[in-house]
N, CA, C and O atoms as CSV, one atom per row, in Angstrom:
chain,resi,resn,atom,element,x,y,z
A,1,MET,N,N,0.831,-1.205,0.000
A,1,MET,CA,C,0.000,0.000,0.000
A,1,MET,C,C,0.869,1.260,0.000
A,1,MET,O,O,0.482,2.274,-0.581
A,2,ALA,N,N,2.032,1.208,0.642
A,2,ALA,CA,C,2.914,2.379,0.669
A,2,ALA,C,C,3.386,2.716,-0.739
A,2,ALA,O,O,3.461,3.888,-1.105
A,3,LYS,N,N,3.704,1.697,-1.528
A,3,LYS,CA,C,4.130,1.927,-2.897
A,3,LYS,C,C,2.999,2.554,-3.704
A,3,LYS,O,O,3.238,3.408,-4.557
A,4,PHE,N,N,1.775,2.132,-3.433
A,4,PHE,CA,C,0.622,2.690,-4.137
A,4,PHE,C,C,0.496,4.176,-3.824
A,4,PHE,O,O,0.213,4.979,-4.713
A,5,GLY,N,N,0.703,4.539,-2.572
A,5,GLY,CA,C,0.653,5.946,-2.179
A,5,GLY,C,C,1.676,6.777,-2.925
A,5,GLY,O,O,1.387,7.894,-3.354
A,6,GLU,N,N,2.868,6.234,-3.080
A,6,GLU,CA,C,3.909,6.931,-3.841
A,6,GLU,C,C,3.503,7.062,-5.300
A,6,GLU,O,O,3.718,8.101,-5.924
A,7,LEU,N,N,2.922,6.014,-5.829
A,7,LEU,CA,C,2.520,5.971,-7.229
A,7,LEU,C,C,1.492,7.045,-7.553
A,7,LEU,O,O,1.624,7.748,-8.555
A,8,ILE,N,N,0.473,7.178,-6.716
A,8,ILE,CA,C,-0.623,8.108,-7.016
A,8,ILE,C,C,-0.338,9.539,-6.592
A,8,ILE,O,O,-1.099,10.445,-6.933
A,9,SER,N,N,0.745,9.760,-5.854
A,9,SER,CA,C,1.036,11.123,-5.410
A,9,SER,C,C,1.779,11.925,-6.465
A,9,SER,O,O,2.262,13.021,-6.184
A,10,SER,N,N,1.872,11.398,-7.656
A,10,SER,CA,C,2.548,12.057,-8.769
A,10,SER,C,C,1.858,13.371,-9.130
A,10,SER,O,O,0.642,13.502,-8.991
A,11,ASP,N,N,2.645,14.341,-9.594
A,11,ASP,CA,C,2.053,15.616,-10.015
A,11,ASP,C,C,1.581,15.567,-11.468
A,11,ASP,O,O,1.075,16.560,-11.991
A,12,ILE,N,N,1.746,14.416,-12.119
A,12,ILE,CA,C,1.116,14.207,-13.419
A,12,ILE,C,C,0.010,13.171,-13.228
A,12,ILE,O,O,0.087,12.360,-12.305
A,13,PRO,N,N,-1.014,13.180,-14.079
A,13,PRO,CA,C,-2.101,12.220,-13.907
A,13,PRO,C,C,-1.620,10.775,-14.024
A,13,PRO,O,O,-0.717,10.463,-14.800
A,14,VAL,N,N,-2.239,9.910,-13.240
A,14,VAL,CA,C,-1.938,8.484,-13.269
A,14,VAL,C,C,-3.253,7.758,-13.568
A,14,VAL,O,O,-4.189,7.786,-12.770
A,15,LEU,N,N,-3.303,7.105,-14.742
A,15,LEU,CA,C,-4.466,6.291,-15.111
A,15,LEU,C,C,-4.151,4.861,-14.737
A,15,LEU,O,O,-3.168,4.288,-15.207
A,16,ILE,N,N,-4.993,4.282,-13.882
A,16,ILE,CA,C,-4.774,2.901,-13.445
A,16,ILE,C,C,-5.910,2.030,-13.952
A,16,ILE,O,O,-7.086,2.354,-13.789
A,17,ASP,N,N,-5.536,0.921,-14.569
A,17,ASP,CA,C,-6.481,-0.096,-15.007
A,17,ASP,C,C,-6.390,-1.239,-14.009
A,17,ASP,O,O,-5.390,-1.955,-13.964
A,18,PHE,N,N,-7.439,-1.406,-13.209
A,18,PHE,CA,C,-7.518,-2.544,-12.294
A,18,PHE,C,C,-8.189,-3.666,-13.064
A,18,PHE,O,O,-9.318,-3.520,-13.533
A,19,TYR,N,N,-7.492,-4.789,-13.194
A,19,TYR,CA,C,-7.990,-5.886,-14.015
A,19,TYR,C,C,-7.744,-7.217,-13.308
A,19,TYR,O,O,-7.024,-7.290,-12.312
A,20,ALA,N,N,-8.357,-8.255,-13.845
A,20,ALA,CA,C,-8.089,-9.613,-13.374
A,20,ALA,C,C,-7.460,-10.379,-14.527
A,20,ALA,O,O,-7.954,-10.341,-15.654
A,21,GLU,N,N,-6.374,-11.068,-14.238
A,21,GLU,CA,C,-5.633,-11.761,-15.292
A,21,GLU,C,C,-6.508,-12.758,-16.047
A,21,GLU,O,O,-6.396,-12.884,-17.266
A,22,TRP,N,N,-7.386,-13.472,-15.322
A,22,TRP,CA,C,-8.247,-14.462,-15.971
A,22,TRP,C,C,-9.217,-13.802,-16.946
A,22,TRP,O,O,-9.652,-14.431,-17.910
A,23,GLU,N,N,-9.554,-12.552,-16.702
A,23,GLU,CA,C,-10.462,-11.849,-17.597
A,23,GLU,C,C,-9.698,-11.185,-18.737
A,23,GLU,O,O,-10.238,-11.006,-19.829
A,24,GLU,N,N,-8.468,-10.828,-18.490
A,24,GLU,CA,C,-7.629,-10.131,-19.470
A,24,GLU,C,C,-7.411,-10.985,-20.721
A,24,GLU,O,O,-7.278,-10.450,-21.822
A,25,GLU,N,N,-7.376,-12.292,-20.557
A,25,GLU,CA,C,-7.164,-13.188,-21.697
A,25,GLU,C,C,-8.251,-13.009,-22.744
A,25,GLU,O,O,-8.014,-13.204,-23.936
A,26,ASN,N,N,-9.440,-12.638,-22.296
A,26,ASN,CA,C,-10.566,-12.456,-23.214
A,26,ASN,C,C,-10.584,-11.063,-23.829
A,26,ASN,O,O,-11.433,-10.765,-24.670
A,27,SER,N,N,-9.662,-10.218,-23.418
A,27,SER,CA,C,-9.756,-8.824,-23.808
A,27,SER,C,C,-8.428,-8.240,-24.298
A,27,SER,O,O,-7.864,-7.340,-23.676
A,28,GLU,N,N,-7.945,-8.769,-25.419
A,28,GLU,CA,C,-6.712,-8.219,-25.976
A,28,GLU,C,C,-6.948,-6.812,-26.503
A,28,GLU,O,O,-6.005,-6.029,-26.618
A,29,ASP,N,N,-8.198,-6.479,-26.826
A,29,ASP,CA,C,-8.518,-5.130,-27.285
A,29,ASP,C,C,-8.133,-4.101,-26.230
A,29,ASP,O,O,-7.653,-3.017,-26.559
A,30,LEU,N,N,-8.343,-4.444,-24.962
A,30,LEU,CA,C,-8.026,-3.514,-23.886
A,30,LEU,C,C,-6.525,-3.234,-23.833
A,30,LEU,O,O,-6.105,-2.114,-23.542
A,31,GLN,N,N,-5.725,-4.252,-24.116
A,31,GLN,CA,C,-4.273,-4.052,-24.182
A,31,GLN,C,C,-3.941,-2.992,-25.230
A,31,GLN,O,O,-3.130,-2.098,-24.992
A,32,ASP,N,N,-4.585,-3.110,-26.396
A,32,ASP,CA,C,-4.356,-2.158,-27.487
A,32,ASP,C,C,-4.814,-0.756,-27.095
A,32,ASP,O,O,-4.141,0.229,-27.398
A,33,VAL,N,N,-5.962,-0.671,-26.420
A,33,VAL,CA,C,-6.490,0.624,-25.975
A,33,VAL,C,C,-5.486,1.297,-25.044
A,33,VAL,O,O,-5.167,2.472,-25.223
A,34,LEU,N,N,-4.989,0.564,-24.057
A,34,LEU,CA,C,-4.045,1.141,-23.098
A,34,LEU,C,C,-2.725,1.521,-23.764
A,34,LEU,O,O,-2.111,2.525,-23.402
A,35,ARG,N,N,-2.297,0.735,-24.719
A,35,ARG,CA,C,-1.078,1.054,-25.462
A,35,ARG,C,C,-1.268,2.364,-26.234
A,35,ARG,O,O,-0.374,3.210,-26.264
A,36,ASP,N,N,-2.441,2.524,-26.858
A,36,ASP,CA,C,-2.752,3.756,-27.598
A,36,ASP,C,C,-2.812,4.959,-26.663
A,36,ASP,O,O,-2.311,6.034,-26.993
A,37,VAL,N,N,-3.426,4.775,-25.501
A,37,VAL,CA,C,-3.535,5.862,-24.524
A,37,VAL,C,C,-2.139,6.282,-24.063
A,37,VAL,O,O,-1.819,7.471,-24.035
A,38,ALA,N,N,-1.319,5.310,-23.708
A,38,ALA,CA,C,0.042,5.602,-23.237
A,38,ALA,C,C,0.847,6.314,-24.329
A,38,ALA,O,O,1.586,7.256,-24.044
A,39,ALA,N,N,0.704,5.864,-25.567
A,39,ALA,CA,C,1.446,6.479,-26.673
A,39,ALA,C,C,0.981,7.912,-26.908
A,39,ALA,O,O,1.801,8.798,-27.148
A,40,ALA,N,N,-0.318,8.143,-26.841
A,40,ALA,CA,C,-0.868,9.479,-27.091
A,40,ALA,C,C,-0.477,10.467,-25.993
A,40,ALA,O,O,-0.234,11.641,-26.271
A,41,LEU,N,N,-0.417,9.994,-24.752
A,41,LEU,CA,C,-0.128,10.889,-23.634
A,41,LEU,C,C,1.366,11.077,-23.392
A,41,LEU,O,O,1.782,12.074,-22.802
A,42,GLY,N,N,2.159,10.135,-23.840
A,42,GLY,CA,C,3.612,10.243,-23.660
A,42,GLY,C,C,3.982,10.423,-22.206
A,42,GLY,O,O,3.505,9.693,-21.338
A,43,ASP,N,N,4.848,11.413,-21.939
A,43,ASP,CA,C,5.304,11.626,-20.563
A,43,ASP,C,C,4.421,12.613,-19.799
A,43,ASP,O,O,4.791,13.068,-18.717
A,44,LYS,N,N,3.258,12.943,-20.358
A,44,LYS,CA,C,2.322,13.846,-19.665
A,44,LYS,C,C,1.489,13.107,-18.628
A,44,LYS,O,O,0.838,13.735,-17.793
A,45,ALA,N,N,1.503,11.778,-18.675
A,45,ALA,CA,C,0.720,10.966,-17.740
A,45,ALA,C,C,1.336,9.579,-17.646
A,45,ALA,O,O,2.138,9.177,-18.489
A,46,LYS,N,N,0.945,8.858,-16.604
A,46,LYS,CA,C,1.364,7.464,-16.447
A,46,LYS,C,C,0.150,6.582,-16.680
A,46,LYS,O,O,-0.961,6.926,-16.278
A,47,VAL,N,N,0.363,5.448,-17.325
A,47,VAL,CA,C,-0.693,4.454,-17.522
A,47,VAL,C,C,-0.192,3.163,-16.887
A,47,VAL,O,O,0.855,2.638,-17.265
A,48,ILE,N,N,-0.948,2.659,-15.920
A,48,ILE,CA,C,-0.503,1.515,-15.127
A,48,ILE,C,C,-1.616,0.484,-15.032
A,48,ILE,O,O,-2.796,0.823,-14.944
A,49,LYS,N,N,-1.215,-0.778,-15.051
A,49,LYS,CA,C,-2.168,-1.876,-14.876
A,49,LYS,C,C,-1.883,-2.532,-13.523
A,49,LYS,O,O,-0.728,-2.763,-13.166
A,50,ILE,N,N,-2.946,-2.828,-12.779
A,50,ILE,CA,C,-2.787,-3.514,-11.491
A,50,ILE,C,C,-3.727,-4.715,-11.475
A,50,ILE,O,O,-4.938,-4.576,-11.647
A,51,ASP,N,N,-3.152,-5.888,-11.266
A,51,ASP,CA,C,-3.906,-7.139,-11.205
A,51,ASP,C,C,-4.570,-7.227,-9.825
A,51,ASP,O,O,-3.887,-7.262,-8.801
A,52,ILE,N,N,-5.895,-7.260,-9.808
A,52,ILE,CA,C,-6.599,-7.268,-8.518
A,52,ILE,C,C,-6.416,-8.571,-7.747
A,52,ILE,O,O,-6.515,-8.582,-6.520
A,53,ASP,N,N,-6.148,-9.671,-8.456
A,53,ASP,CA,C,-5.928,-10.940,-7.760
A,53,ASP,C,C,-4.586,-10.948,-7.037
A,53,ASP,O,O,-4.450,-11.586,-5.993
A,54,LYS,N,N,-3.604,-10.252,-7.574
A,54,LYS,CA,C,-2.284,-10.192,-6.943
A,54,LYS,C,C,-2.199,-9.048,-5.938
A,54,LYS,O,O,-1.233,-8.956,-5.182
A,55,ASN,N,N,-3.199,-8.182,-5.927
A,55,ASN,CA,C,-3.225,-7.021,-5.029
A,55,ASN,C,C,-4.595,-6.918,-4.355
A,55,ASN,O,O,-5.250,-5.877,-4.392
A,56,GLU,N,N,-5.006,-8.028,-3.738
A,56,GLU,CA,C,-6.348,-8.107,-3.150
A,56,GLU,C,C,-6.596,-7.063,-2.074
A,56,GLU,O,O,-7.684,-6.491,-2.005
A,57,THR,N,N,-5.604,-6.809,-1.238
A,57,THR,CA,C,-5.775,-5.842,-0.152
A,57,THR,C,C,-6.089,-4.467,-0.730
A,57,THR,O,O,-7.002,-3.783,-0.268
A,58,LEU,N,N,-5.334,-4.072,-1.733
A,58,LEU,CA,C,-5.559,-2.785,-2.384
A,58,LEU,C,C,-6.922,-2.752,-3.069
A,58,LEU,O,O,-7.667,-1.781,-2.931
A,59,ALA,N,N,-7.246,-3.809,-3.806
A,59,ALA,CA,C,-8.534,-3.869,-4.514
A,59,ALA,C,C,-9.697,-3.775,-3.524
A,59,ALA,O,O,-10.688,-3.094,-3.786
A,60,ASN,N,N,-9.573,-4.454,-2.398
A,60,ASN,CA,C,-10.628,-4.391,-1.380
A,60,ASN,C,C,-10.715,-3.002,-0.765
A,60,ASN,O,O,-11.810,-2.486,-0.539
A,61,ALA,N,N,-9.561,-2.396,-0.494
A,61,ALA,CA,C,-9.540,-1.063,0.109
A,61,ALA,C,C,-10.198,-0.035,-0.826
A,61,ALA,O,O,-10.857,0.899,-0.369
A,62,LEU,N,N,-10.011,-0.219,-2.122
A,62,LEU,CA,C,-10.598,0.706,-3.096
A,62,LEU,C,C,-11.980,0.263,-3.571
A,62,LEU,O,O,-12.601,0.920,-4.406
A,63,ARG,N,N,-12.449,-0.856,-3.029
A,63,ARG,CA,C,-13.764,-1.414,-3.381
A,63,ARG,C,C,-13.909,-1.637,-4.891
A,63,ARG,O,O,-14.905,-1.250,-5.503
A,64,ILE,N,N,-12.894,-2.268,-5.466
A,64,ILE,CA,C,-12.927,-2.605,-6.884
A,64,ILE,C,C,-13.834,-3.817,-7.042
A,64,ILE,O,O,-13.522,-4.892,-6.529
A,65,LYS,N,N,-14.939,-3.660,-7.736
A,65,LYS,CA,C,-15.897,-4.757,-7.912
A,65,LYS,C,C,-15.975,-5.210,-9.366
A,65,LYS,O,O,-16.079,-6.407,-9.632
A,66,GLY,N,N,-15.928,-4.266,-10.315
A,66,GLY,CA,C,-16.058,-4.616,-11.721
A,66,GLY,C,C,-14.718,-4.602,-12.422
A,66,GLY,O,O,-13.789,-3.904,-12.016
A,67,ASN,N,N,-14.635,-5.383,-13.479
A,67,ASN,CA,C,-13.413,-5.415,-14.286
A,67,ASN,C,C,-13.750,-5.076,-15.721
A,67,ASN,O,O,-14.720,-5.601,-16.268
A,68,PRO,N,N,-12.984,-4.222,-16.330
A,68,PRO,CA,C,-11.935,-3.430,-15.710
A,68,PRO,C,C,-12.517,-2.244,-14.954
A,68,PRO,O,O,-13.636,-1.816,-15.237
A,69,THR,N,N,-11.773,-1.717,-14.003
A,69,THR,CA,C,-12.098,-0.456,-13.345
A,69,THR,C,C,-10.937,0.489,-13.597
A,69,THR,O,O,-9.781,0.161,-13.331
A,70,PHE,N,N,-11.259,1.658,-14.109
A,70,PHE,CA,C,-10.248,2.674,-14.392
A,70,PHE,C,C,-10.360,3.778,-13.355
A,70,PHE,O,O,-11.462,4.212,-13.020
A,71,ILE,N,N,-9.219,4.234,-12.847
A,71,ILE,CA,C,-9.192,5.350,-11.904
A,71,ILE,C,C,-8.080,6.299,-12.331
A,71,ILE,O,O,-6.982,5.870,-12.685
A,72,ILE,N,N,-8.379,7.588,-12.291
A,72,ILE,CA,C,-7.362,8.600,-12.551
A,72,ILE,C,C,-7.048,9.297,-11.233
A,72,ILE,O,O,-7.943,9.784,-10.542
A,73,TYR,N,N,-5.759,9.337,-10.898
A,73,TYR,CA,C,-5.276,10.052,-9.712
A,73,TYR,C,C,-4.354,11.181,-10.150
A,73,TYR,O,O,-3.689,11.095,-11.182
A,74,LYS,N,N,-4.326,12.224,-9.361
A,74,LYS,CA,C,-3.323,13.273,-9.522
A,74,LYS,C,C,-3.076,13.873,-8.143
A,74,LYS,O,O,-4.019,14.164,-7.408
A,75,ASP,N,N,-1.816,14.053,-7.799
A,75,ASP,CA,C,-1.417,14.589,-6.500
A,75,ASP,C,C,-2.061,13.815,-5.349
A,75,ASP,O,O,-2.428,14.399,-4.330
A,76,GLY,N,N,-2.194,12.495,-5.518
A,76,GLY,CA,C,-2.729,11.643,-4.462
A,76,GLY,C,C,-4.238,11.651,-4.334
A,76,GLY,O,O,-4.785,11.002,-3.443
A,77,GLU,N,N,-4.910,12.364,-5.194
A,77,GLU,CA,C,-6.364,12.504,-5.103
A,77,GLU,C,C,-7.044,11.821,-6.288
A,77,GLU,O,O,-6.640,12.002,-7.436
A,78,MET,N,N,-8.082,11.034,-5.996
A,78,MET,CA,C,-8.847,10.404,-7.059
A,78,MET,C,C,-9.645,11.478,-7.801
A,78,MET,O,O,-10.398,12.237,-7.191
A,79,LYS,N,N,-9.473,11.532,-9.114
A,79,LYS,CA,C,-10.141,12.546,-9.928
A,79,LYS,C,C,-11.312,11.975,-10.713
A,79,LYS,O,O,-12.275,12.685,-11.000
A,80,TRP,N,N,-11.232,10.691,-11.061
A,80,TRP,CA,C,-12.267,10.065,-11.894
A,80,TRP,C,C,-12.192,8.569,-11.708
A,80,TRP,O,O,-11.114,8.011,-11.500
A,81,ARG,N,N,-13.352,7.913,-11.784
A,81,ARG,CA,C,-13.404,6.453,-11.639
A,81,ARG,C,C,-14.573,5.922,-12.452
A,81,ARG,O,O,-15.660,6.500,-12.460
A,82,GLN,N,N,-14.326,4.796,-13.143
A,82,GLN,CA,C,-15.391,4.187,-13.949
A,82,GLN,C,C,-15.082,2.711,-14.133
A,82,GLN,O,O,-13.943,2.336,-14.410
A,83,SER,N,N,-16.096,1.881,-13.978
A,83,SER,CA,C,-15.940,0.456,-14.273
A,83,SER,C,C,-16.495,0.196,-15.664
A,83,SER,O,O,-17.420,0.871,-16.116
A,84,GLY,N,N,-15.923,-0.782,-16.327
A,84,GLY,CA,C,-16.382,-1.137,-17.664
A,84,GLY,C,C,-15.401,-0.678,-18.725
A,84,GLY,O,O,-14.565,0.194,-18.489
A,85,THR,N,N,-15.517,-1.268,-19.870
A,85,THR,CA,C,-14.612,-0.985,-20.975
A,85,THR,C,C,-14.763,0.448,-21.454
A,85,THR,O,O,-15.871,0.978,-21.545
A,86,GLN,N,N,-13.633,1.063,-21.756
A,86,GLN,CA,C,-13.601,2.433,-22.284
A,86,GLN,C,C,-12.775,2.414,-23.561
A,86,GLN,O,O,-11.868,1.594,-23.703
A,87,ASP,N,N,-13.083,3.309,-24.488
A,87,ASP,CA,C,-12.258,3.371,-25.686
A,87,ASP,C,C,-11.083,4.326,-25.462
A,87,ASP,O,O,-11.092,5.129,-24.530
A,88,ALA,N,N,-10.086,4.226,-26.318
A,88,ALA,CA,C,-8.852,4.999,-26.153
A,88,ALA,C,C,-9.118,6.494,-26.145
A,88,ALA,O,O,-8.581,7.204,-25.294
A,89,ASN,N,N,-9.936,6.994,-27.072
A,89,ASN,CA,C,-10.183,8.437,-27.144
A,89,ASN,C,C,-10.834,8.970,-25.883
A,89,ASN,O,O,-10.492,10.061,-25.425
A,90,THR,N,N,-11.764,8.220,-25.316
A,90,THR,CA,C,-12.414,8.635,-24.070
A,90,THR,C,C,-11.386,8.750,-22.953
A,90,THR,O,O,-11.356,9.748,-22.234
A,91,LEU,N,N,-10.540,7.726,-22.806
A,91,LEU,CA,C,-9.535,7.742,-21.746
A,91,LEU,C,C,-8.519,8.865,-21.958
A,91,LEU,O,O,-8.128,9.540,-21.005
A,92,ILE,N,N,-8.096,9.063,-23.196
A,92,ILE,CA,C,-7.136,10.139,-23.492
A,92,ILE,C,C,-7.729,11.488,-23.113
A,92,ILE,O,O,-7.076,12.295,-22.452
A,93,ASN,N,N,-8.970,11.732,-23.533
A,93,ASN,CA,C,-9.627,13.013,-23.224
A,93,ASN,C,C,-9.810,13.216,-21.727
A,93,ASN,O,O,-9.631,14.325,-21.224
A,94,LEU,N,N,-10.162,12.157,-21.013
A,94,LEU,CA,C,-10.330,12.251,-19.561
A,94,LEU,C,C,-9.015,12.594,-18.872
A,94,LEU,O,O,-8.972,13.484,-18.023
A,95,VAL,N,N,-7.955,11.900,-19.230
A,95,VAL,CA,C,-6.658,12.137,-18.597
A,95,VAL,C,C,-6.158,13.538,-18.930
A,95,VAL,O,O,-5.590,14.209,-18.068
A,96,GLN,N,N,-6.357,13.989,-20.161
A,96,GLN,CA,C,-5.870,15.309,-20.568
A,96,GLN,C,C,-6.514,16.438,-19.766
A,96,GLN,O,O,-5.942,17.525,-19.675
A,97,GLN,N,N,-7.678,16.208,-19.190
A,97,GLN,CA,C,-8.310,17.221,-18.347
A,97,GLN,C,C,-7.456,17.545,-17.119
A,97,GLN,O,O,-7.578,18.624,-16.540
A,98,TYR,N,N,-6.593,16.609,-16.727
A,98,TYR,CA,C,-5.805,16.760,-15.504
A,98,TYR,C,C,-4.324,17.001,-15.762
A,98,TYR,O,O,-3.529,17.047,-14.823
A,99,VAL,N,N,-3.945,17.155,-17.036
A,99,VAL,CA,C,-2.530,17.384,-17.375
A,99,VAL,C,C,-2.143,18.791,-16.976
A,99,VAL,O,O,-0.997,19.195,-17.171
């Protein structure tokens, strides 16, 4: 959890995709979406994936129920949260609001 605190306290936006590995196998499109988002944002934001099965304590603390769940943090504060698939343009536009 301490590492997570360091991660989200960044002064640039941090987009986190909370996912489950067993579900990820069915969703290679999401990999492409996140790759596109990361490429479009470059060093203006961080794009990170966190496996909820390997980070159960964190997932429970954040009440992650649906997969995928996307959260944007900046300066340690949650700015946006949504469960369900999102397209690259939507995520890029959302993150850019906090750049």
